[in-house]
Structures are given as C-alpha cells and as structure tokens.
LOTORKE-801569 format. One record per atom (N, C-alpha, C, O): residue number from 1; atom name; x, y, z. Coordinates in Angstrom, 1 decimal, padded with zeros to 4 digits, always signed. Example, Ala and Ser with C-alpha at 12.3 -4.5 7.8 and 13.67 -1.06 7.14 Angstrom:
BEGIN
SITE,1,N,+013.2,-005.7,+007.8;
SITE,1,CA,+012.3,-004.5,+007.8;
SITE,1,C,+013.2,-003.3,+007.8;
SITE,1,O,+014.2,-003.3,+008.5;
SITE,2,N,+012.8,-002.2,+007.1;
SITE,2,CA,+013.7,-001.1,+007.1;
SITE,2,C,+012.9,+000.0,+007.9;
SITE,2,O,+013.4,+001.1,+008.0;
end
This chain:
BEGIN
SITE,1,N,-040.9,+139.0,-121.6;
SITE,1,CA,-041.2,+140.2,-121.0;
SITE,1,C,-041.3,+141.3,-122.1;
SITE,1,O,-040.7,+141.3,-123.1;
SITE,2,N,-042.1,+142.3,-121.8;
SITE,2,CA,-042.3,+143.4,-122.7;
SITE,2,C,-041.1,+144.3,-122.6;
SITE,2,O,-040.6,+144.5,-121.5;
SITE,3,N,-040.7,+144.8,-123.7;
SITE,3,CA,-039.5,+145.7,-123.6;
SITE,3,C,-040.1,+147.1,-123.2;
SITE,3,O,-041.1,+147.6,-123.6;
SITE,4,N,-039.3,+147.8,-122.3;
SITE,4,CA,-039.7,+149.1,-121.7;
SITE,4,C,-039.2,+150.1,-122.7;
SITE,4,O,-038.1,+150.1,-123.3;
SITE,5,N,-040.1,+151.2,-122.9;
SITE,5,CA,-039.6,+152.3,-123.7;
SITE,5,C,-038.7,+153.2,-122.9;
SITE,5,O,-039.1,+153.8,-121.9;
SITE,6,N,-037.4,+153.1,-123.3;
SITE,6,CA,-036.4,+153.9,-122.4;
SITE,6,C,-035.8,+155.1,-123.0;
SITE,6,O,-034.7,+155.5,-122.7;
SITE,7,N,-036.6,+155.6,-124.0;
SITE,7,CA,-036.0,+156.9,-124.6;
SITE,7,C,-036.9,+157.4,-125.7;
SITE,7,O,-038.0,+156.9,-125.9;
SITE,8,N,-036.4,+158.4,-126.4;
SITE,8,CA,-037.2,+158.9,-127.5;
SITE,8,C,-037.0,+158.2,-128.7;
SITE,8,O,-035.9,+157.7,-129.0;
SITE,9,N,-038.0,+158.2,-129.5;
SITE,9,CA,-038.0,+157.6,-130.8;
SITE,9,C,-037.0,+158.2,-131.7;
SITE,9,O,-037.1,+159.5,-131.9;
SITE,10,N,-036.0,+157.6,-132.2;
SITE,10,CA,-034.9,+158.3,-133.0;
SITE,10,C,-035.6,+159.0,-134.2;
SITE,10,O,-035.1,+160.1,-134.6;
SITE,11,N,-036.6,+158.4,-134.8;
SITE,11,CA,-037.3,+159.1,-135.9;
SITE,11,C,-037.9,+160.4,-135.5;
SITE,11,O,-037.7,+161.4,-136.2;
SITE,12,N,-038.5,+160.4,-134.4;
SITE,12,CA,-039.2,+161.5,-133.9;
SITE,12,C,-038.2,+162.7,-133.5;
SITE,12,O,-038.5,+163.8,-133.7;
SITE,13,N,-037.1,+162.2,-133.0;
SITE,13,CA,-036.1,+163.1,-132.6;
SITE,13,C,-035.4,+163.8,-133.9;
SITE,13,O,-035.1,+164.9,-133.9;
SITE,14,N,-035.3,+163.0,-134.9;
SITE,14,CA,-034.7,+163.5,-136.2;
SITE,14,C,-035.7,+164.5,-136.8;
SITE,14,O,-035.2,+165.5,-137.3;
SITE,15,N,-037.0,+164.2,-136.8;
SITE,15,CA,-037.9,+165.1,-137.4;
SITE,15,C,-037.9,+166.4,-136.6;
SITE,15,O,-037.8,+167.5,-137.2;
SITE,16,N,-038.0,+166.3,-135.3;
SITE,16,CA,-038.0,+167.5,-134.4;
SITE,16,C,-036.7,+168.3,-134.7;
SITE,16,O,-036.7,+169.6,-134.8;
SITE,17,N,-035.5,+167.7,-134.8;
SITE,17,CA,-034.3,+168.4,-135.2;
SITE,17,C,-034.4,+169.1,-136.5;
SITE,17,O,-033.9,+170.2,-136.6;
SITE,18,N,-034.9,+168.4,-137.5;
SITE,18,CA,-035.1,+169.0,-138.8;
SITE,18,C,-036.0,+170.2,-138.8;
SITE,18,O,-035.8,+171.1,-139.5;
SITE,19,N,-037.1,+170.2,-138.1;
SITE,19,CA,-038.0,+171.3,-137.9;
SITE,19,C,-037.4,+172.5,-137.3;
SITE,19,O,-037.5,+173.6,-137.7;
SITE,20,N,-036.6,+172.1,-136.2;
SITE,20,CA,-035.9,+173.3,-135.5;
SITE,20,C,-034.9,+173.9,-136.4;
SITE,20,O,-034.8,+175.1,-136.5;
SITE,21,N,-034.2,+173.0,-137.1;
SITE,21,CA,-033.1,+173.5,-138.1;
SITE,21,C,-033.7,+174.4,-139.1;
SITE,21,O,-033.1,+175.5,-139.4;
SITE,22,N,-034.8,+174.0,-139.7;
SITE,22,CA,-035.5,+174.8,-140.7;
SITE,22,C,-036.0,+176.1,-140.2;
SITE,22,O,-035.8,+177.1,-140.9;
SITE,23,N,-036.5,+176.1,-139.0;
SITE,23,CA,-037.0,+177.3,-138.3;
SITE,23,C,-035.8,+178.3,-138.1;
SITE,23,O,-035.9,+179.5,-138.3;
SITE,24,N,-034.7,+177.7,-137.7;
SITE,24,CA,-033.5,+178.6,-137.4;
SITE,24,C,-033.0,+179.2,-138.8;
SITE,24,O,-032.7,+180.4,-138.8;
SITE,25,N,-033.0,+178.3,-139.8;
SITE,25,CA,-032.5,+178.8,-141.1;
SITE,25,C,-033.5,+179.9,-141.6;
SITE,25,O,-033.1,+180.9,-142.2;
SITE,26,N,-034.7,+179.7,-141.4;
SITE,26,CA,-035.8,+180.7,-141.9;
SITE,26,C,-035.6,+182.0,-141.1;
SITE,26,O,-035.7,+183.1,-141.6;
SITE,27,N,-035.3,+181.9,-139.8;
SITE,27,CA,-035.1,+183.1,-139.0;
SITE,27,C,-033.9,+183.8,-139.4;
SITE,27,O,-033.8,+185.0,-139.5;
SITE,28,N,-032.8,+183.0,-139.7;
SITE,28,CA,-031.5,+183.7,-140.1;
SITE,28,C,-031.7,+184.5,-141.4;
SITE,28,O,-031.2,+185.6,-141.6;
SITE,29,N,-032.5,+183.8,-142.4;
SITE,29,CA,-032.7,+184.5,-143.6;
SITE,29,C,-033.5,+185.8,-143.4;
SITE,29,O,-033.2,+186.9,-143.9;
SITE,30,N,-034.6,+185.7,-142.7;
SITE,30,CA,-035.5,+186.8,-142.4;
SITE,30,C,-034.7,+187.9,-141.7;
SITE,30,O,-034.9,+189.1,-142.0;
SITE,31,N,-033.8,+187.6,-140.8;
SITE,31,CA,-033.1,+188.6,-140.0;
SITE,31,C,-031.9,+189.2,-140.8;
SITE,31,O,-031.2,+190.2,-140.4;
SITE,32,N,-031.5,+188.5,-141.9;
SITE,32,CA,-030.4,+189.1,-142.7;
SITE,32,C,-030.8,+190.4,-143.4;
SITE,32,O,-030.0,+191.2,-143.8;
SITE,33,N,-032.0,+190.5,-143.6;
SITE,33,CA,-032.6,+191.8,-144.2;
SITE,33,C,-032.7,+192.9,-143.1;
SITE,33,O,-033.2,+192.6,-142.0;
SITE,34,N,-032.2,+194.1,-143.3;
SITE,34,CA,-032.2,+195.2,-142.4;
SITE,34,C,-033.6,+195.6,-141.9;
SITE,34,O,-033.8,+195.8,-140.7;
SITE,35,N,-034.5,+195.7,-142.9;
SITE,35,CA,-035.9,+196.1,-142.5;
SITE,35,C,-036.6,+195.0,-141.6;
SITE,35,O,-037.2,+195.4,-140.6;
SITE,36,N,-036.3,+193.7,-141.9;
SITE,36,CA,-036.9,+192.6,-141.0;
SITE,36,C,-036.2,+192.7,-139.6;
SITE,36,O,-036.9,+192.5,-138.6;
SITE,37,N,-035.0,+193.0,-139.6;
SITE,37,CA,-034.3,+193.1,-138.2;
SITE,37,C,-034.9,+194.2,-137.4;
SITE,37,O,-035.2,+194.1,-136.3;
SITE,38,N,-035.1,+195.3,-138.1;
SITE,38,CA,-035.7,+196.5,-137.4;
SITE,38,C,-037.1,+196.3,-136.8;
SITE,38,O,-037.5,+196.7,-135.7;
SITE,39,N,-037.9,+195.5,-137.7;
SITE,39,CA,-039.2,+195.2,-137.4;
SITE,39,C,-039.2,+194.2,-136.2;
SITE,39,O,-040.0,+194.3,-135.2;
SITE,40,N,-038.3,+193.2,-136.3;
SITE,40,CA,-038.2,+192.3,-135.1;
SITE,40,C,-037.8,+192.9,-133.8;
SITE,40,O,-038.3,+192.6,-132.8;
SITE,41,N,-036.8,+193.9,-134.0;
SITE,41,CA,-036.4,+194.6,-132.8;
SITE,41,C,-037.6,+195.4,-132.1;
SITE,41,O,-037.7,+195.5,-130.9;
SITE,42,N,-038.4,+196.0,-133.0;
SITE,42,CA,-039.5,+196.9,-132.5;
SITE,42,C,-040.6,+195.9,-131.8;
SITE,42,O,-041.0,+196.2,-130.7;
SITE,43,N,-040.9,+194.8,-132.5;
SITE,43,CA,-041.8,+193.9,-131.9;
SITE,43,C,-041.3,+193.4,-130.5;
SITE,43,O,-042.0,+193.3,-129.6;
SITE,44,N,-040.0,+193.0,-130.4;
SITE,44,CA,-039.5,+192.6,-129.2;
SITE,44,C,-039.5,+193.7,-128.1;
SITE,44,O,-039.9,+193.4,-127.0;
SITE,45,N,-039.1,+194.9,-128.6;
SITE,45,CA,-039.2,+196.0,-127.5;
SITE,45,C,-040.6,+196.2,-127.1;
SITE,45,O,-040.8,+196.4,-125.9;
SITE,46,N,-041.6,+196.3,-128.0;
SITE,46,CA,-043.0,+196.4,-127.6;
SITE,46,C,-043.4,+195.3,-126.7;
SITE,46,O,-044.1,+195.6,-125.7;
SITE,47,N,-043.1,+194.1,-126.9;
SITE,47,CA,-043.4,+193.0,-126.0;
SITE,47,C,-042.8,+193.1,-124.7;
SITE,47,O,-043.4,+192.9,-123.6;
SITE,48,N,-041.5,+193.6,-124.6;
SITE,48,CA,-040.9,+193.8,-123.4;
SITE,48,C,-041.6,+194.9,-122.5;
SITE,48,O,-041.8,+194.7,-121.3;
SITE,49,N,-042.0,+196.0,-123.2;
SITE,49,CA,-042.7,+197.0,-122.5;
SITE,49,C,-044.1,+196.6,-122.0;
SITE,49,O,-044.4,+196.9,-120.9;
SITE,50,N,-044.8,+195.8,-122.8;
SITE,50,CA,-046.1,+195.4,-122.4;
SITE,50,C,-045.9,+194.4,-121.3;
SITE,50,O,-046.7,+194.4,-120.3;
SITE,51,N,-044.9,+193.5,-121.3;
SITE,51,CA,-044.7,+192.5,-120.3;
SITE,51,C,-044.3,+193.3,-118.9;
SITE,51,O,-044.7,+192.8,-117.9;
SITE,52,N,-043.6,+194.4,-119.0;
SITE,52,CA,-043.2,+195.1,-117.8;
SITE,52,C,-044.5,+195.7,-117.2;
SITE,52,O,-044.7,+195.7,-116.0;
SITE,53,N,-045.4,+196.3,-118.1;
SITE,53,CA,-046.6,+196.8,-117.6;
SITE,53,C,-047.5,+195.7,-116.9;
SITE,53,O,-048.0,+196.0,-115.8;
SITE,54,N,-047.6,+194.6,-117.5;
SITE,54,CA,-048.3,+193.5,-116.9;
SITE,54,C,-047.7,+193.0,-115.6;
SITE,54,O,-048.4,+192.8,-114.6;
SITE,55,N,-046.4,+192.9,-115.5;
SITE,55,CA,-045.8,+192.5,-114.3;
SITE,55,C,-046.1,+193.6,-113.2;
SITE,55,O,-046.3,+193.2,-112.0;
SITE,56,N,-046.0,+194.9,-113.5;
SITE,56,CA,-046.3,+195.8,-112.5;
SITE,56,C,-047.6,+195.7,-112.0;
SITE,56,O,-047.8,+195.9,-110.8;
SITE,57,N,-048.7,+195.5,-112.9;
SITE,57,CA,-050.1,+195.5,-112.5;
SITE,57,C,-050.3,+194.2,-111.6;
SITE,57,O,-051.0,+194.2,-110.6;
SITE,58,N,-049.7,+193.1,-112.0;
SITE,58,CA,-049.8,+191.8,-111.2;
SITE,58,C,-049.2,+192.0,-109.8;
SITE,58,O,-049.8,+191.6,-108.8;
SITE,59,N,-048.0,+192.6,-109.8;
SITE,59,CA,-047.4,+192.9,-108.5;
SITE,59,C,-048.3,+193.8,-107.6;
SITE,59,O,-048.5,+193.5,-106.4;
SITE,60,N,-048.8,+194.9,-108.2;
SITE,60,CA,-049.7,+195.7,-107.4;
SITE,60,C,-050.9,+195.0,-106.9;
SITE,60,O,-051.2,+195.1,-105.7;
SITE,61,N,-051.5,+194.2,-107.7;
SITE,61,CA,-052.7,+193.5,-107.3;
SITE,61,C,-052.4,+192.4,-106.2;
SITE,61,O,-053.2,+192.2,-105.3;
SITE,62,N,-051.2,+191.8,-106.3;
SITE,62,CA,-050.8,+190.8,-105.4;
SITE,62,C,-050.6,+191.4,-104.0;
SITE,62,O,-051.0,+190.8,-103.0;
SITE,63,N,-050.0,+192.6,-104.0;
SITE,63,CA,-049.7,+193.4,-102.8;
SITE,63,C,-051.1,+193.7,-102.1;
SITE,63,O,-051.3,+193.6,-100.9;
SITE,64,N,-052.0,+194.2,-103.0;
SITE,64,CA,-053.3,+194.7,-102.4;
SITE,64,C,-054.0,+193.5,-101.8;
SITE,64,O,-054.6,+193.6,-100.8;
SITE,65,N,-054.0,+192.3,-102.5;
SITE,65,CA,-054.7,+191.1,-102.0;
SITE,65,C,-054.0,+190.6,-100.7;
SITE,65,O,-054.7,+190.3,-099.8;
SITE,66,N,-052.7,+190.7,-100.7;
SITE,66,CA,-052.0,+190.3,-099.4;
SITE,66,C,-052.4,+191.2,-098.3;
SITE,66,O,-052.5,+190.7,-097.2;
SITE,67,N,-052.5,+192.5,-098.5;
SITE,67,CA,-052.8,+193.4,-097.4;
SITE,67,C,-054.3,+193.1,-097.0;
SITE,67,O,-054.6,+193.1,-095.8;
SITE,68,N,-055.2,+192.9,-097.9;
SITE,68,CA,-056.6,+192.6,-097.6;
SITE,68,C,-056.7,+191.4,-096.8;
SITE,68,O,-057.5,+191.4,-095.9;
SITE,69,N,-055.9,+190.3,-097.2;
SITE,69,CA,-056.0,+189.1,-096.4;
SITE,69,C,-055.5,+189.3,-095.0;
SITE,69,O,-056.0,+188.8,-094.1;
SITE,70,N,-054.4,+190.1,-094.9;
SITE,70,CA,-053.8,+190.4,-093.6;
SITE,70,C,-054.8,+191.1,-092.7;
SITE,70,O,-054.9,+190.9,-091.5;
SITE,71,N,-055.5,+192.1,-093.3;
SITE,71,CA,-056.5,+192.9,-092.5;
SITE,71,C,-057.6,+192.0,-092.1;
SITE,71,O,-058.1,+192.1,-091.0;
SITE,72,N,-058.1,+191.1,-093.0;
SITE,72,CA,-059.1,+190.2,-092.7;
SITE,72,C,-058.7,+189.3,-091.6;
SITE,72,O,-059.5,+189.0,-090.7;
SITE,73,N,-057.5,+188.8,-091.6;
SITE,73,CA,-057.0,+187.9,-090.5;
SITE,73,C,-057.0,+188.6,-089.2;
SITE,73,O,-057.3,+188.0,-088.2;
SITE,74,N,-056.5,+189.8,-089.3;
SITE,74,CA,-056.4,+190.6,-088.0;
SITE,74,C,-057.8,+190.9,-087.4;
SITE,74,O,-058.0,+190.8,-086.2;
SITE,75,N,-058.8,+191.2,-088.3;
SITE,75,CA,-060.2,+191.3,-087.8;
SITE,75,C,-060.8,+190.1,-087.3;
SITE,75,O,-061.6,+190.1,-086.4;
SITE,76,N,-060.4,+189.0,-087.9;
SITE,76,CA,-060.9,+187.7,-087.4;
SITE,76,C,-060.4,+187.4,-086.1;
SITE,76,O,-061.2,+186.8,-085.3;
SITE,77,N,-059.1,+187.6,-085.8;
SITE,77,CA,-058.5,+187.4,-084.6;
SITE,77,C,-059.2,+188.2,-083.5;
SITE,77,O,-059.5,+187.7,-082.4;
SITE,78,N,-059.5,+189.4,-083.8;
SITE,78,CA,-060.2,+190.4,-082.9;
SITE,78,C,-061.5,+189.8,-082.5;
SITE,78,O,-061.9,+189.7,-081.3;
SITE,79,N,-062.2,+189.4,-083.5;
SITE,79,CA,-063.6,+188.8,-083.3;
SITE,79,C,-063.5,+187.6,-082.4;
SITE,79,O,-064.3,+187.4,-081.5;
SITE,80,N,-062.6,+186.8,-082.7;
SITE,80,CA,-062.4,+185.5,-081.9;
SITE,80,C,-062.1,+185.8,-080.5;
SITE,80,O,-062.6,+185.1,-079.5;
SITE,81,N,-061.3,+186.8,-080.3;
SITE,81,CA,-061.0,+187.2,-078.8;
SITE,81,C,-062.2,+187.7,-078.1;
SITE,81,O,-062.5,+187.4,-077.0;
SITE,82,N,-063.1,+188.5,-078.9;
SITE,82,CA,-064.3,+189.0,-078.3;
SITE,82,C,-065.2,+187.8,-078.0;
SITE,82,O,-065.8,+187.8,-076.9;
SITE,83,N,-065.4,+187.0,-078.8;
SITE,83,CA,-066.2,+185.8,-078.6;
SITE,83,C,-065.7,+184.9,-077.4;
SITE,83,O,-066.5,+184.5,-076.5;
SITE,84,N,-064.5,+184.7,-077.4;
SITE,84,CA,-063.9,+184.0,-076.2;
SITE,84,C,-064.1,+184.7,-074.8;
SITE,84,O,-064.4,+184.1,-073.8;
SITE,85,N,-063.9,+186.0,-074.9;
SITE,85,CA,-064.1,+186.8,-073.6;
SITE,85,C,-065.5,+186.8,-073.2;
SITE,85,O,-065.8,+186.9,-072.0;
SITE,86,N,-066.5,+186.7,-074.1;
SITE,86,CA,-068.0,+186.7,-073.7;
SITE,86,C,-068.3,+185.3,-073.1;
SITE,86,O,-069.2,+185.3,-072.3;
SITE,87,N,-067.6,+184.2,-073.5;
SITE,87,CA,-067.8,+182.9,-072.9;
SITE,87,C,-067.5,+182.8,-071.4;
SITE,87,O,-068.0,+182.0,-070.7;
SITE,88,N,-066.6,+183.6,-071.0;
SITE,88,CA,-066.0,+183.4,-069.6;
SITE,88,C,-066.9,+184.1,-068.7;
SITE,88,O,-066.6,+184.0,-067.5;
end
C-alpha cells in the first residue's frame, strides 16, 4: 500500500521557520532605531486611516445597494399584484 502523506514535510517546516525567524530578527533590528520606529508608526497610522475610509465607503455603498434592492423588490410585488388582479 502507498503511504499516505499525513503531515508537513519536516524540511519545509524547518525552512519556513528559519525564514520567519530571519524576518523577525530583521524587523527587530530595523525597529531598534528610533527613526525607523517613527516611520513604521506613521505608515501603520496612515494605513489605518485609509482602511477606515475604505470601510466607510464600502458600508455606505452596501447600504445604498440594500435599499435599492428593497425598493426594487417592493415595486416588483406591486406589479405582480396588479397583473394578478387583471387576470381575475
């Protein structure tokens, strides 16, 4: 019988761990400098503000779409009632 693959390759896991560790070390070194920390804080703050703007816009458009669909459904019901009353 063929052996089933029941997990991650240990070598691949080790390589991934090494890459993550190296990235964490590089980030720690970069953030140990005050200027780099301030730059990182500014970038994160800007990203948060932009994300908030995008979320507000998406929410606004979703509400508009929901309202339009609700209005369309209401109009469709009215038209169906009119058509049904004409058949009688």
